[in-house]
C-alpha positions as CSV (number, residue, x, y, z in Angstrom):
1,M,39.5,-91.4,29.7
2,S,40.3,-88.3,27.7
3,I,42.7,-85.5,28.7
4,A,40.3,-83.1,27.0
5,K,37.9,-83.5,29.9
6,G,40.5,-81.7,32.1
7,N,39.9,-84.0,35.0
8,K,43.0,-84.1,37.2
9,E,42.6,-87.8,38.0
10,N,42.1,-88.7,34.4
11,I,45.3,-86.7,33.5
12,K,47.2,-88.4,36.3
13,A,46.1,-91.8,35.1
14,L,47.0,-91.0,31.5
15,I,50.5,-89.8,32.5
16,N,51.0,-92.9,34.6
17,R,50.3,-95.3,31.7
18,N,51.2,-93.5,28.5
19,D,54.8,-92.4,27.8
20,T,53.7,-90.1,24.9
21,A,51.3,-88.2,27.2
22,L,54.0,-88.0,29.8
23,K,56.5,-86.4,27.3
24,R,53.8,-84.0,26.1
25,A,53.0,-83.0,29.7
26,V,56.7,-82.2,30.4
27,V,57.0,-80.1,27.3
28,V,53.7,-78.3,28.0
29,I,54.7,-77.4,31.5
30,F,58.1,-76.2,30.3
31,E,56.4,-74.0,27.7
32,R,54.6,-72.3,30.5
33,Q,57.9,-71.1,32.1
34,T,58.8,-67.5,31.4
35,L,61.6,-66.8,29.0
36,D,64.0,-65.9,31.8
37,E,63.1,-69.0,33.7
38,K,63.8,-71.2,30.7
39,Q,67.1,-69.5,30.2
40,T,68.2,-69.9,33.8
41,E,66.6,-73.3,34.4
42,S,65.0,-71.9,37.5
43,T,61.7,-70.5,38.8
44,R,61.9,-66.7,39.3
45,H,58.2,-65.7,39.4
46,S,55.4,-66.7,41.7
47,N,52.9,-67.1,39.0
48,N,51.7,-70.7,39.4
49,R,52.8,-71.5,35.9
50,G,55.4,-74.0,34.8
51,F,57.8,-75.9,37.0
52,N,58.2,-75.2,40.7
53,H,61.6,-74.3,42.2
54,A,62.4,-77.9,43.1
55,D,61.7,-79.2,39.6
56,A,62.8,-76.3,37.4
57,K,66.3,-77.5,36.6
58,C,65.4,-81.2,36.0
59,G,62.1,-80.4,34.3
60,T,63.8,-78.0,31.9
61,Y,66.5,-80.6,31.2
62,Y,63.9,-83.3,30.4
63,A,61.9,-80.9,28.2
64,R,64.9,-79.9,26.2
65,W,65.9,-83.6,25.9
66,I,62.5,-84.5,24.6
67,L,62.3,-81.5,22.2
68,G,65.7,-82.6,20.9
69,G,64.0,-85.8,19.7
70,R,65.4,-88.1,22.3
71,Q,63.6,-90.5,24.6
72,L,63.5,-90.6,28.4
73,T,64.2,-94.1,29.6
74,G,64.8,-96.0,32.8
75,L,65.2,-93.9,35.9
76,H,64.7,-90.7,34.1
77,L,61.4,-91.8,32.7
78,D,60.3,-92.9,36.2
79,K,61.5,-89.6,37.7
80,A,59.7,-87.5,35.1
81,R,56.5,-89.5,35.7
82,R,56.7,-88.9,39.5
83,M,57.5,-85.2,38.9
84,M,54.6,-84.6,36.6
85,Q,52.1,-85.8,39.1
86,K,52.4,-82.4,40.8
87,Y,51.4,-80.6,37.6
88,C,48.1,-82.3,36.9
89,G,46.2,-79.2,38.1
90,Q,48.0,-77.0,35.6
91,L,47.5,-79.6,32.9
92,A,43.7,-79.8,33.7
93,V,43.5,-76.0,33.4
94,I,45.2,-76.1,30.0
95,A,43.0,-78.9,28.8
96,N,39.8,-77.1,30.0
97,D,41.0,-73.9,28.3
98,K,41.5,-75.7,25.0
99,L,38.1,-77.4,25.3
100,S,36.5,-74.0,26.0
101,A,38.3,-72.4,23.1
102,G,37.0,-75.1,20.8
103,K,33.4,-74.4,21.8
104,A,33.7,-70.7,21.3
């Protein structure tokens, strides 16, 4: 299974079994937040990008933790894995866009 295929189910399976893929997914979704959303750890725009309102604070915290070179462990790793299941659609779009850009 390759994330490059952009298949939601493949991405979900990859996130469930691979901690590196999970961490990358958290960071990628965080990077889709707008600057003001990143600064306030919230969702301020209805643009179907980045974390939703319920996950914005925790997702931002996890992304910054990961970007700081630290590891998610235990309950935090489990919570991040459950949280990221909601974002497989966005991740599939990102993967498909990268795949299309590579063919252009």
